[in-house]
C-alpha positions in Angstrom: 4.1 -62.4 -50.4 5.0 -58.7 -48.9 4.6 -60.3 -45.5 7.0 -63.3 -45.8 9.8 -60.3 -47.2 8.9 -58.5 -43.7 9.5 -60.9 -41.9 12.7 -62.0 -43.9 14.2 -58.8 -43.2 12.9 -58.2 -39.9 14.8 -61.9 -38.8 17.9 -60.5 -40.5 18.1 -57.3 -38.2 18.2 -59.4 -35.6 20.7 -61.4 -36.6 22.7 -58.5 -37.7 22.5 -57.1 -34.3 23.8 -59.8 -32.9 26.9 -60.2 -35.2 27.6 -57.6 -35.0 27.5 -57.0 -30.6 30.0 -60.6 -31.2 32.7 -58.7 -33.6 32.0 -61.3 -36.5 30.7 -59.0 -38.8 33.5 -59.5 -41.9 33.5 -63.2 -41.0 29.6 -63.4 -41.8 29.4 -60.9 -44.6 32.1 -62.9 -46.4 29.6 -66.0 -46.0 26.9 -64.2 -47.3 28.7 -63.0 -50.7 29.9 -66.2 -51.4 26.3 -67.8 -50.7 25.2 -64.6 -53.2 27.5 -65.8 -55.7 26.5 -69.4 -55.6 22.8 -68.5 -56.1 23.4 -65.6 -58.6 25.3 -68.2 -61.0 21.6 -70.4 -61.1 19.4 -67.1 -60.5 21.4 -64.5 -62.2 18.2 -61.6 -61.6 18.5 -62.6 -57.3 21.0 -60.0 -55.4 21.6 -61.1 -51.9 23.2 -58.6 -49.8 24.3 -58.7 -45.8 21.9 -56.7 -44.2 25.3 -55.7 -41.2 28.0 -54.9 -44.3 28.5 -50.9 -42.7 29.5 -50.2 -46.5 25.5 -50.1 -47.9 24.7 -48.0 -45.1 23.9 -44.4 -45.3 26.7 -42.3 -44.3 24.8 -40.7 -41.7 23.8 -44.0 -39.5 27.7 -44.8 -39.8 29.4 -41.8 -38.1 26.3 -40.9 -35.4 26.0 -43.9 -33.8 23.8 -42.8 -31.0 26.1 -40.0 -30.2 25.0 -36.6 -29.6 26.5 -33.6 -31.8 28.6 -32.6 -28.7 30.4 -36.4 -28.5 30.5 -36.5 -32.3 32.3 -33.2 -32.0 34.3 -34.0 -29.3 35.9 -37.5 -30.9 36.1 -36.1 -33.9 39.0 -33.5 -32.2 40.5 -36.5 -30.1 41.0 -38.7 -33.9 41.6 -35.3 -36.1 45.5 -35.6 -37.3 46.4 -39.5 -35.5 46.5 -42.6 -36.6 43.8 -45.2 -35.3 42.8 -48.6 -35.6 40.1 -48.8 -36.1 39.1 -45.7 -37.5 36.1 -45.0 -34.8 35.8 -46.7 -31.3 33.6 -46.1 -28.0 36.4 -46.6 -25.5 40.1 -46.1 -26.6 43.8 -45.7 -25.5 45.7 -42.8 -27.0 49.5 -43.0 -27.5 50.7 -39.3 -27.9 54.9 -38.9 -28.6 57.3 -36.2 -27.6 60.9 -36.2 -28.7 63.4 -36.1 -25.8 64.3 -33.4 -24.7 64.8 -31.9 -21.2 61.6 -30.0 -21.7 59.2 -32.7 -22.7 60.9 -35.1 -20.0 58.1 -34.1 -17.2 54.5 -33.9 -17.4 52.6 -31.4 -19.2 55.0 -30.1 -21.9 53.5 -28.1 -24.9 55.5 -29.2 -28.1 54.4 -30.6 -31.3 54.3 -34.4 -31.1 56.2 -36.4 -33.3 52.9 -38.7 -33.6 49.6 -39.5 -31.8 48.2 -43.4 -32.2 45.1 -44.1 -30.7 43.6 -48.0 -30.4 41.4 -49.8 -28.6 41.0 -50.0 -24.4 42.9 -53.9 -24.2 40.6 -56.4 -22.6 43.1 -56.5 -19.8 44.1 -53.4 -17.7 44.8 -53.0 -14.9 46.9 -50.9 -12.2 49.5 -52.5 -9.7 51.8 -50.3 -7.2 54.5 -51.9 -5.3 57.3 -50.6 -3.0 60.7 -51.4 -1.0 61.6 -52.3 2.3 64.8 -53.4 4.0 65.0 -55.8 6.6 68.3 -54.3 9.1 69.1 -56.4 11.9 70.0 -54.0 14.7 71.5 -57.0 17.2 70.9 -56.6 20.6 72.5 -53.7 22.2 71.5 -51.7 19.3 67.8 -52.9 18.9 67.6 -52.0 23.2 68.8 -48.7 22.5 66.3 -48.0 19.4 63.3 -49.1 21.2 64.4 -47.1 24.4 64.7 -44.0 21.9 61.4 -45.0 20.2 59.5 -45.0 23.5 60.9 -41.3 25.1 60.4 -39.9 21.8 56.6 -41.4 21.6 56.8 -40.0 25.3 55.9 -43.6 26.0 57.6 -44.3 29.7 56.7 -48.0 30.4 59.3 -49.5 28.8 62.0 -47.5 30.3 64.0 -48.6 33.4 62.5 -47.1 36.6 65.0 -47.2 39.1 69.2 -47.6 38.6 68.4 -51.2 39.8 66.5 -51.9 36.7 68.8 -50.0 34.4 71.8 -52.3 35.7 69.3 -55.5 35.1 68.7 -53.9 31.4 72.6 -53.5 31.1 73.5 -56.8 32.1 70.4 -58.8 29.9 71.6 -56.8 26.9 75.6 -57.4 27.6 74.7 -61.1 28.1 72.8 -61.6 24.6 75.8 -59.4 22.9 78.3 -62.0 24.5 75.9 -64.9 23.4 75.3 -63.1 20.2 79.6 -62.6 19.9 81.2 -65.9 20.5 82.9 -67.0 17.4 85.6 -69.4 16.1 84.6 -72.3 18.1 83.7 -75.5 16.5 82.9 -79.0 17.5 82.9 -81.7 14.8 81.4 -85.3 15.6 80.9 -87.2 12.5 78.9 -84.9 9.9 77.5 -83.0 12.6 79.0 -79.5 13.4 78.0 -77.1 16.2 79.2 -73.5 16.9 80.4 -72.1 20.2 77.5 -70.5 20.1 74.8 -72.6 19.5 76.5 -74.6 22.8 76.0 -71.2 24.8 72.3 -71.0 23.5 71.8 -74.3 24.5 73.4 -74.4 27.5 71.9 -70.8 28.3 68.2 -71.9 27.0 68.4 -68.3 25.2 69.1 -67.1 21.9 70.2 -63.3 20.9 67.0 -61.1 19.3 68.2 -59.9 16.1 66.0 -57.2 16.8 64.6 -56.8 12.9 63.4 -53.6 11.7 61.1 -52.7 8.8 62.6 -49.6 7.3 60.8 -48.0 4.1 63.5 -47.8 1.1 62.1 -47.0 -2.0 59.4 -47.3 -4.7 60.0 -48.5 -8.2 58.6 -46.9 -11.7 55.7 -48.7 -12.7 55.4 -50.4 -16.0 52.4 -50.9 -18.6 51.5 -53.9 -20.8 49.5 -53.2 -23.9 48.2 -56.0 -25.6 46.2 -56.5 -29.3 44.8 -58.6 -31.9 44.6 -56.8 -35.2 42.6 -58.3 -38.2 41.9 -55.7 -41.6 39.0 -55.7 -43.3 39.9 -53.2 -45.7 43.1 -51.9 -47.6 43.0 -48.9 -45.9 42.7 -50.7 -42.7 45.8 -52.5 -43.7 47.6 -49.5 -44.7 47.0 -47.8 -41.6 48.1 -50.8 -39.3 51.0 -50.7 -40.7 52.0 -46.8 -40.4 51.0 -47.8 -36.6 53.7 -51.0 -36.4 56.1 -48.6 -38.0 55.8 -45.8 -35.8 56.1 -47.8 -32.6 58.8 -48.8 -33.9 60.4 -45.8 -34.7 59.6 -44.4 -31.4 61.2 -47.3 -29.4 64.3 -47.1 -31.0 67.4 -44.7 -30.5 68.4 -43.0 -33.2 72.4 -42.2 -33.7 74.0 -38.4 -33.9 77.5 -39.8 -34.2 79.1 -43.4 -34.6 80.0 -43.1 -30.6 76.6 -41.0 -29.3 72.8 -42.4 -29.5 69.9 -39.9 -29.3 67.3 -41.0 -27.1 64.5 -42.5 -27.9 61.1 -40.6 -27.5 58.9 -40.5 -24.6 54.8 -40.8 -24.4 52.1 -39.6 -22.8 49.5 -42.1 -22.3 45.5 -41.6 -21.7 42.0 -43.4 -22.1 39.1 -42.2 -24.2 36.5 -41.0 -24.1 37.1 -40.0 -19.7 40.8 -38.7 -19.8 42.6 -39.9 -16.6 39.9 -42.6 -16.3 39.6 -45.4 -15.2 43.4 -44.6 -14.1 46.1 -42.2 -14.3 49.5 -42.8 -16.2 52.4 -40.6 -16.0 54.9 -39.7 -18.8 56.5 -43.0 -20.0 58.8 -44.9 -22.3 58.6 -47.5 -24.7 60.8 -50.7 -22.7 59.6 -52.8 -25.9 57.4 -54.4 -28.6 56.7 -57.5 -29.9 55.2 -58.0 -33.5 54.0 -61.5 -34.1 53.0 -61.8 -37.6 51.2 -65.0 -37.3 49.6 -65.5 -34.4 47.0 -68.1 -35.6 49.9 -70.4 -35.1 50.5 -70.8 -39.4 51.2 -68.3 -42.1 48.4 -66.9 -43.4 49.2 -63.4 -45.8 47.8 -61.7 -48.1 48.3 -61.7 -51.9 50.6 -58.3 -51.4 52.5 -60.3 -49.1 51.1 -59.0 -45.6 49.3 -61.0 -42.8 46.1 -61.6 -42.5 46.3 -60.9 -38.9 48.8 -58.9 -36.2 49.2 -59.8 -32.6 51.3 -56.5 -31.0 52.3 -56.5 -27.6 54.2 -53.4 -25.8 55.2 -52.3 -22.3 56.1 -49.0 -21.0 57.9 -48.0 -18.0 56.8 -43.9 -16.0 59.8 -41.8 -16.3 58.7 -40.8 -12.2 57.6 -42.0 -9.2 54.2 -42.4 -8.7 53.3 -40.9 -5.2 49.9 -39.8 -3.2 50.4 -36.7 -4.2 49.7 -38.0 -7.6 46.0 -39.8 -6.4 43.0 -37.5 -7.0 42.1 -35.9 -2.8 39.0 -38.4 -1.6 36.8 -35.5 -1.6 37.6 -34.8 -5.4 36.8 -38.8 -6.0 33.5 -38.5 -3.6 32.4 -36.0 -6.0 33.8 -38.0 -9.5 31.4 -41.2 -7.7 28.2 -38.8 -7.4 28.6 -37.8 -10.5 28.7 -41.5 -11.9 26.0 -42.0 -9.5 24.0 -39.8 -11.1 24.4 -40.4 -14.7 23.9 -43.7 -14.2 20.0 -43.0 -13.0 20.1 -41.1 -16.4 17.7 -42.6 -18.4 19.2 -44.0 -21.5 18.3 -41.7 -25.0 15.3 -44.2 -27.1 17.0 -45.7 -29.8 15.7 -44.5 -33.4 13.3 -47.3 -35.2 14.5 -49.4 -37.8 13.0 -50.7 -41.1 13.8 -53.6 -43.5 16.0 -51.2 -45.6 17.5 -49.0 -42.9 19.0 -52.0 -40.1 21.6 -50.2 -38.8 25.4 -50.7 -37.8 27.8 -50.6 -34.8 31.6 -50.3 -35.7 33.6 -52.6 -32.9 35.2 -55.5 -34.5 
């Protein structure tokens, strides 16, 4: 029944595509293998294989993934010499660590990295800024003087005294407010209610001193960036690679020991997004503040026979080593050019995918 077999393979290819897009390849492969073992126990001549098992595909289908030769070459250069999990990905985050030194504390160092780690781009990715402001209370007299000085600097004479009489009135009002603000020491007590002399003065005059609050820019803090991952190695090689990555992350974050009384500084780190550098946003040189590794993220212990965890959660926090100001942002005209290029690429027709057959279902590398 050739037509029936073709139909089965066609349906299998469609299911394989959906399974790949939902990152369920490993689970379905395991189920197919168990089903195949059960069938072969009764029908030894019949063999069932998963249509989306990357190990059964030709090598060129696994590596090309629809990329042009130039894109494939660029990706190969990025991943060369780096520890990556998984081994290939479309959108990634590149962590390049350097030993701390005066030469590497600023961006752009040419020193050789201690290690380069490439992980997927997190699902939760956001950029934030925060600046600090003080609210000093100048008081009535200094507040009035500040208002007059600011108006004079700006060339606004509408709020300045126009005559000696107006000037005298301004001085009297400022003095009245200052006196009202300065009455202290006397307090009256009646039961549980207390009233100060200042409150009594305000009640008598029907006025309250203006504290003349001002908003003054004070500082800008160093930005922090958090990254969270959940990893489930699907092979021995992936497991070994993940163990190396975790070991390096912990090593790069912790200080060394120079003598019994001196620590050596931990490594600094450059963080880039790919495949387009500095997009969706730029991160300045950082230090790793914390790392949290959960070896039982499923709520109960699950380990391989080797004692290694089946799944691992990793959470990392980095802090930039210098403040981020407007000079670090791209100029508006550059941003406009970038938007135009994005629009041009969006209008460009997508490449036609290769035709699939029953014996060549294709595969992705997403997990």
